[in-house]
N, C-alpha and C positions, 0 to 999 in steps of 0.2 A: 708477846713471846718471853718468857726470860729467854739473857741469856746467855747459854751456855759453853764454858771452857774446858778445851779440851781431855777424854778419860785422864780419870786418876792416876797423878806419876807422868803428865809431860809436861814438860818442860814448861816452863812462866821466860823465860830467858831467850826469844829465841836469833840471841849474837853469840850465848854463850851454848849454841849447839845448837841439833834437829830437836823439831817440838814431840814427836812423836818418844816413845818407849826405843829401846833397841827390838820389842822380844814382836812389837809391832809391822817395825822394817823388815823385821825377818820373815814374817808372817805376809807381808804384802809381796818378798823377794819370788817369796812360794808361791806368788798367785800369777804370777809378773811369767814366771816360768813357765807354771800351768795355762794359764793366756797361750803365751806363745808355742806351744804344743798341743795347747789339745784347743783352743777355744776361738785364736784367730786366722784359724787356717783350715779349720771343719768348711766343707759343702753345705752353701747356704740354706739349704731346704732342712738341714739340720738341728733343728729347733730345740727339737724332745736332751738331743745328748746335751744342747748347751745351756740350755736347763737342768738337767743334772749332774755339771757343773758348776756350773752354780749355785747348786744346791749341798755338792761335796766342800763352800768353801761358806758353810753358813749360813749363803740368802735364801729368803722364803721367797717360794714362786710358785704360781699358781697353771692351774692343771691350763694349756692352747695355747702357752707365754709362746711370741716369736722376737729373740731378742736375739740379731744378725752380728754375723762373725765380727763384724770389722767396728762392734761398740766399744771404748776403752772407757773400765771401769777401774776404781782406785781402790776399794775394800766392800768387793764383794756382801759379805758381812753385814754389811748394812744396807743393805736391799728387801724392801718387801714387791715382791712384782706382781695384783691383783689379775688373773683368769684372764686370758686373750691377749690380754696386754702384747702393744706393736712396740720395737724401740729400732730405729734403724742402723746400717752403715752410718759411723762416724757423727755419734750422737757420745758428747761426753761425761758418765756418773760420777762426778766427781766426792762420793763417795763419806769426804773422809766424819760429817754424822749421818745419820736415818734420810734416806728416798724413798718416803714410799708413792707407788706406782697403778693410778687405780684398776679395775676393769673396763677391759674392750677403750685406755688410754692409748693414745699410740702419743708419741716420743721421734719426730722424725728427722732428718742426717743433717748432720752438725749442732744440734744443739745442744744446747752446757747448762748443765742440770751440779751448781755448785755448794757446796756445802759447808765449807769452811774459807773463815777468813779471819784478821788479824788485827784486836785492839789494838789503834792504836792509840788514843788515850794512855795507857801505858809504857814504863821508858821498855822493855826487852817484847814487845809487841808480840804478848801470847795471842794462840790460835784460839779461837771460838769455835764452834761449833751450830747451828741451829738447822732441822731436821726439813726439806722439802718433804711435802704433800703434795699430792697430784688426783684428783676427784677422777673417781668411777667418767669414761667417755667422752675427756680431755682432749684434747689433742695444739699440742707441743708443736709449731712449725715450723721451716727450712730454718738454723743456727738463732733462732729465739736463743735468752740469754734468761735463764734464772737462779738469784742473787740466796745465800741462804737466809731461810726462815720462813720463804713463800706458802703458801697456798692455793692452791686451784681450784676452785671453786666443780665440782660436776657439774660435767658439760664447756666445761670453761674452754674457751677458744682461742691460742694467743697466737698472734698473725708473725709470719716469717721476718724471724730478725730483728723482733722486740726487746726490748731490758724489762724483766721484771721485777720489781724494787720491790711490790706491795703486795697482799692476799688480794686474788678475784676472783671477782664471784661468779657461781655457778650461771650456768645456759647463758653466757652472755660471750660474744665478740670482744675479743682485746685486741688490741694495737695499737705498735708507739715506742719512743726514747724519750723518757719511763711510757711502758703499758701502763693504757688504762682502759677502759672501757668504753666503744662505741654503738654498739647496739646488741639487743637480746638474740640469742640463737635458740631457735624452738626445738624445745625437749625431746627425745624421739621416747 
């Protein structure tokens, strides 16, 4: 997968200023206010309401999606949520780049999906973004961490507190630090 630097117009030297443009930062401030007032304290069963709020901020949200109110979302405009997927309270979607979550996939509580990092080989440590893609029927268990650029195949199950640093195959149970395949999972 090719390395992608942060969007055009971003600062390539983090010692001299923020990585993102003023317009990006202002957009995130508006999102944070909406998150606080319209999302975070909405009643747990109000999944359709939270889907509406996410769509209003540019997220692509399928039908029957269950995003719980205490999910931390950095930039909803970088989210693609498939039909009937679920994201539990306490999950963090650090969506500096795109995050795609497939149909009926589950992201459990405390899981971290991180699409941004910094290029340590360059003096200004410019921001790098790499998309995360999670296949249909996949499950990321509690407190797992997914590094930028990772793809989980359809039906892949990532064990609790695993650290995923590379792509994982379809219909496989994976766990560990670093996460690796353990055994096959029966397809539905």
